N, C-alpha and C positions, 0 to 999 in steps of 0.2 A: 255607375249607371250600367244596367244590364243591356246586352245587345238586343236589338230589335229582331225578333224571330224572322220576320219577312225579309229584312235586309240580309240576315245570315243565310237564308235559303237562296236569295239572289246571288250572293257572293259565292256560295258553293256551286250553284249552277253555272256561273260564269267561269269558275275555275275548271270545272269538268269540261266545259265547252272548249276552253283554251287547250286543255290536255288532248282532247279529241282532234282538234285542228292541228296541233303540233305533231301528233303521232301519225297524222294522215288518215286517221280512222274515219273522219268525216270531212266533207268538203265545205266550201263556203256556203253552198246552197242551203244546207240544213241549219247552219248558224243563222242565216237570214230568216228561215222559216221559224226559228225560235225567237224572233223579234229583235235580232241584232242588226237590222238594217233593211233596206228596201228589197222587195222580191221582184223577180222578172219572169217572163214566160218564154216559151219556145226553146227550152233547153234541149239539146239533142240527147237521145237515149244513150245509156251506158254501152260501151263497146264490148266489154268482156261479159259473157253470160255468167250469172251466178246461179247455183242450183236451188231448186225449190226444196224447202226443208220442213219437216213436221215431226210430231212425236214418233219416237222409235229410231230416228236418224242419229248418226254419231259421226265424229271425225273433226277435222280441222275447220271446216266451214261452220259447224255447230259451235265450236270453241270460239271462233271469230265473232259469231252472233252473240254468244254469251258475254264476251268482253265488251262489245259495243253497247249492249243493253245495260250492262253493269255500270259503265262509265256514264251513261245517260240517266242512271238512277232507276231503271225499270226492273232490273234483275239483281237479286242478292244471293244467288246460289253459287256453287262452285263452277269454275270454268274447266269442266272435265270432258267436254265434247259430247255430252249425252243430252239429247232433246227429250226432256222429261216434262211432267205436268207443270212444274214451277216455271220452266222456260216458256211453255205454251201460254201460260197465264201472263207472263211478262210481255210476250209478243202481242197478245190480245190487247193489253193495256196500251202498248205503244201504238198499235193500229188504231185504237179508239181515239187517241190524242191526235193522230194524223188524219182522222176522218176516213179511214180505210175500213174495209169489211173485217171485223174482228174475228177472223177464223182461227187464229192461233197458229196458223201455218205461214211460212215465209215464201212468198212468190216474188216475181220480178217487181211488182208494185211496192211491196214492203221493202225489198232491198233498195229500190230507188229512194224511198223515204229515209232509210237508214244511212245510205251511202250515195248521196247525189253525185252525179257525174262531175269529176274534178275539172273537166274541160269546160264546164258551164260558165259563161261570162255574161255580165249584164250587156244589154244592147248598147251599141256605141252612141255617144252623145252627139247631137248635131253641133257643128262648128258655130261659134258665136261671133 
């Protein structure tokens, strides 16, 4: 019996998600936004500032962005640290899926969607 393509895609996505979580590339917040559990509001903003990135930029932050988008399945190019047209298109696609302005440039809002605050926790449950 041939594998169900939809099931195979879900298995691949789940495996990628597990890799991202185990590597610390993403926090629990994005896994929840991908349908892996309940979401919550009022998460404090990230403490360390991340640089805005766009076409023409290069370096380790661009390489980090390429790696994250590749693991999420949005980018298939080399992780060479160069923000080119292919990376801008991958960023646009990610932004569209997150209902962000698909500018193709990475701002704080896009970083927050890619790397939610690892200190974000669900609200405490009331005692029963």
